[in-house]
C-alpha positions in Angstrom: -12.2 -14.3 4.3 -13.0 -13.2 0.8 -10.2 -13.6 -1.7 -11.2 -11.6 -4.8 -12.0 -8.0 -4.4 -15.6 -7.0 -4.2 -17.1 -5.7 -7.5 -17.7 -2.2 -6.1 -17.2 1.0 -8.1 -14.7 2.7 -7.7 6.7 14.2 4.5 5.7 17.7 5.4 6.4 19.3 2.0 6.2 18.3 -1.7 9.6 16.7 -1.8 9.8 14.9 1.5 8.5 11.5 0.4 9.0 8.4 2.5 10.1 5.4 0.4 7.4 3.4 -1.2 6.3 0.8 1.2 5.4 2.9 4.2 2.3 1.2 5.5 3.5 -1.9 7.2 2.6 -2.1 10.9 5.8 -0.4 12.2 4.0 1.8 14.7 2.6 1.0 18.1 -1.0 -0.2 17.9 -2.0 2.0 20.8 0.0 5.3 20.6 0.7 5.0 16.9 4.3 6.2 17.5 7.5 4.6 16.1 9.7 2.8 18.7 12.5 4.8 20.3 15.9 4.5 18.6 17.5 1.2 19.3 14.2 -0.4 20.3 11.8 -2.6 18.4 8.0 -3.2 18.7 6.9 -6.4 20.5 4.1 -8.6 19.1 1.1 -9.6 21.1 1.8 -13.2 22.1 -1.9 -14.1 21.6 -2.5 -13.0 18.0 1.1 -12.4 16.8 -0.3 -9.4 14.9 -0.6 -6.3 17.0 2.7 -4.6 18.0 3.4 -2.4 21.0 6.2 -0.1 22.1 5.8 -0.9 25.8 3.8 -2.9 28.3 2.0 0.3 29.3 0.6 0.7 25.8 -0.3 -3.0 25.5 -2.2 -3.0 28.8 -4.0 0.2 27.9 -5.1 -1.2 24.6 -6.3 -4.6 25.9 -10.0 -3.7 26.2 -10.0 -2.6 22.6 -7.7 -5.3 21.4 -9.2 -8.3 23.1 -11.9 -9.2 20.5 -9.5 -8.6 17.7 -6.9 -10.8 19.4 -9.5 -13.5 19.7 -10.4 -13.2 16.0 -6.8 -13.5 14.8 -5.9 -16.3 17.2 -8.9 -18.3 15.9 -8.0 -17.6 12.3 -4.5 -18.8 12.8 -5.7 -21.9 14.6 -8.0 -22.7 11.6 -5.2 -22.3 9.1 -2.8 -24.4 11.3 -5.4 -27.2 11.6 -5.9 -27.2 7.8 -2.2 -27.6 7.2 -1.8 -30.3 9.8 -4.7 -32.2 8.1 -2.7 -32.1 4.9 0.2 -33.9 6.6 2.2 -31.1 8.1 3.5 -31.2 11.6 2.4 -28.3 13.8 6.0 -26.9 13.9 6.3 -27.2 10.1 2.9 -25.6 9.5 3.8 -22.7 11.8 7.0 -22.2 10.0 5.2 -22.1 6.6 2.7 -19.6 7.9 5.4 -17.3 9.2 7.4 -17.6 6.0 4.4 -16.8 3.9 3.5 -13.7 6.0 7.1 -12.4 5.7 7.0 -13.1 1.9 3.8 -11.2 1.5 5.1 -8.2 3.5 8.3 -8.1 1.4 6.2 -8.3 -1.8 4.0 -5.5 -0.6 6.9 -3.2 0.2 8.7 -4.0 -3.1 5.8 -3.5 -5.5 6.4 0.0 -7.0 3.6 2.4 -6.0 1.4 -0.1 -4.2 1.7 1.5 -0.8 1.1 4.9 -2.4 -2.2 3.7 -4.0 -3.4 2.1 -0.8 -2.7 5.2 1.3 -4.2 7.6 -1.3 -7.5 5.7 -1.4 -7.5 5.4 2.4 -7.0 9.2 2.8 -9.5 10.0 0.0 -12.3 7.9 1.6 -11.3 8.3 5.3 -14.6 9.8 6.2 -16.5 6.7 5.0 -14.8 4.1 7.2 -13.2 2.3 4.3 -11.3 -1.0 4.1 -8.6 -0.8 1.4 -8.5 -4.2 -0.3 -5.3 -5.4 -2.0 -5.9 -8.6 -4.0 -3.4 -10.5 -6.1 -3.5 -14.0 -7.6 0.1 -14.7 -6.5 3.3 -13.0 -5.3 5.8 -15.1 -7.2 6.5 -14.2 -10.9 4.9 -14.3 -13.3 1.9 -12.6 -11.7 -0.5 -9.8 -12.7 -0.5 -6.5 -10.9 -2.4 -6.3 -7.7 -5.9 -4.9 -7.6 -6.5 -2.1 -5.1 -10.0 -0.9 -4.2 -11.6 1.2 -1.5 -14.6 -0.5 0.1 -16.5 2.0 2.2 -18.6 1.0 5.2 -21.9 1.2 3.3 -20.4 -1.5 1.1 -18.5 -3.8 3.4 -21.2 -3.7 6.1 -24.1 -4.3 3.7 -26.0 -7.6 3.9 -25.0 -8.3 0.3 -21.3 -7.8 0.9 -18.8 -10.7 0.3 -17.3 -10.1 3.7 -18.2 -12.9 6.1 -19.9 -11.9 9.3 -16.8 -12.7 11.4 -14.7 -10.3 9.3 -17.4 -7.6 9.4 -17.4 -7.9 13.2 -13.7 -7.6 13.4 -13.7 -4.5 11.1 -16.4 -2.9 13.1 -14.4 -3.5 16.3 -11.3 -2.0 14.8 -13.1 1.2 13.8 -14.7 1.4 17.2 -11.4 1.3 19.1 -10.8 4.4 21.2 -7.3 4.8 19.8 -8.5 4.8 16.2 -8.3 8.2 14.4 -9.3 8.4 10.7 -6.7 11.2 10.2 -3.9 9.1 11.5 -4.5 5.5 10.5 -6.6 3.2 8.3 -7.4 -0.5 7.7 -6.3 -2.6 4.8 -7.1 -6.2 3.8 -4.3 -8.0 1.8 -5.4 -11.2 0.1 -3.2 -13.5 -2.0 -5.2 -16.2 -3.8 -2.5 -18.8 -4.6 -1.5 -19.3 -1.0 -4.9 -18.6 0.5 -3.4 -15.7 2.5 -5.6 -12.9 3.9 -4.7 -10.3 6.6 -6.6 -7.3 7.9 -4.2 -4.6 9.2 -4.3 -1.3 10.9 -1.7 1.0 9.2 -0.5 4.5 9.9 -0.5 7.2 7.3 2.8 8.5 6.0 3.4 12.2 6.9 3.2 13.4 3.3 -0.2 11.9 2.7 -1.8 14.2 5.3 -0.6 17.3 3.5 -2.5 16.5 0.2 -4.6 19.3 -1.2 -8.2 18.5 -1.7 -8.0 18.9 -5.5 -5.4 16.1 -5.6 -8.1 13.7 -4.5 -9.7 14.0 -7.9 -6.9 11.9 -9.3 -7.0 8.2 -9.7 -4.9 6.1 -7.4 -2.8 5.1 -10.4 -2.2 8.7 -11.5 -1.3 9.7 -8.0 1.2 6.9 -7.6 2.8 7.7 -11.0 3.3 11.4 -10.0 4.8 10.4 -6.6 7.2 8.1 -8.4 8.2 10.9 -10.7 8.9 13.2 -7.8 10.9 10.6 -6.0 13.2 10.4 -9.0 13.4 14.1 -9.7 11.0 16.7 -8.4 12.1 19.6 -10.6 13.1 18.3 -14.0 10.7 18.1 -17.0 9.2 14.7 -17.4 8.3 13.6 -20.9 6.6 10.7 -22.7 8.1 9.2 -25.8 5.9 9.1 -28.9 6.1 8.6 -32.6 9.3 6.5 -32.6 9.6 4.2 -35.6 12.9 2.4 -35.2 12.4 2.0 -31.4 8.6 1.8 -31.4 8.6 -0.4 -28.4 9.7 2.6 -26.3 6.6 4.7 -27.3 4.6 5.5 -24.2 7.6 5.2 -21.9 8.3 8.1 -19.5 11.6 9.7 -18.6 13.4 12.9 -17.6 14.4 15.4 -20.2 18.2 15.7 -19.8 19.2 18.5 -22.2 20.5 18.6 -25.8 22.4 15.6 -27.3 26.1 16.7 -27.2 26.6 15.0 -30.5 23.6 16.6 -32.3 22.2 19.9 -31.2 18.8 19.2 -32.9 18.2 16.1 -30.7 17.5 15.7 -27.0 18.5 13.2 -24.3 15.7 11.5 -22.4 16.8 9.5 -19.3 14.4 6.5 -18.9 13.7 4.6 -15.8 16.5 2.1 -15.0 19.2 4.5 -16.1 19.0 4.0 -19.9 19.1 7.2 -22.0 17.9 7.7 -25.5 18.5 10.5 -28.1 15.3 11.7 -29.8 14.0 14.6 -31.9 11.7 17.2 -30.3 8.8 15.7 -32.2 9.3 12.4 -30.4 8.4 13.4 -26.9 5.6 15.3 -25.2 5.6 16.9 -21.8 3.8 15.0 -19.1 1.2 17.0 -17.3 2.4 17.4 -13.6 -0.6 17.8 -11.3 -0.2 19.8 -8.1 -0.5 17.5 -5.0 0.2 19.4 -1.8 -1.3 22.3 0.1 2.1 24.1 -0.2 1.8 24.2 -4.0 -1.4 26.3 -4.1 
């Protein structure tokens, strides 16, 4: 699979956000529902990727899942053979692969705003059969921020695409599944260069994404994720950006929540920064952050 991203361009109300990280395959691959309370999804024993809530759903999905299952099983066998050739035992190689997969999932869920960017781009381009590619050089510090791009069908299915034919075939199959609905789920490709990890996944949209107003789709993925982060912290307070500080110039550009007058100086204001730190500043040292409307209910 391609490691680097291709060089292509490009809750039910406004406070009901799921926590960042919604986007792991936590719903049934067939019915797209979460498992019942007290139950867990079961992995397909062939590919160890698709998850189902019941035998009924797994059997009903088999005709769609069979070619995908074959693809993932072959991919896993190739990776296993490569590690065995490097001197690993099959059991040790399998353990390493499971550990890496778990580490990538934890990294994905822990990265602030990453899931929001992925879901935003998937929703924005959902009519164009996109694959949302997340690429990072590594998941262990120090590492640069992941790159997130939307690769539409006209791009990933083109003869000049970096996608190998086996991957294109798999993506085509996933979009052709009878259970796939572009308004309910999307496909992402997560690639980590340092450990040669690459995984194509079907993910369900978080409920709040489906209530976005069309005007919100003019935002960049970074701006959307930043606004969602502000709302998760405090959806009603005034958010400000520090500017013009001299003695604490390193804080210029940092955002925070305006928390009223300084009790020790009525001409100054308290700004609560991310992480819980607060700072007392003059009115000239902050500017209001423009807060875009995001949801249908706000118009």
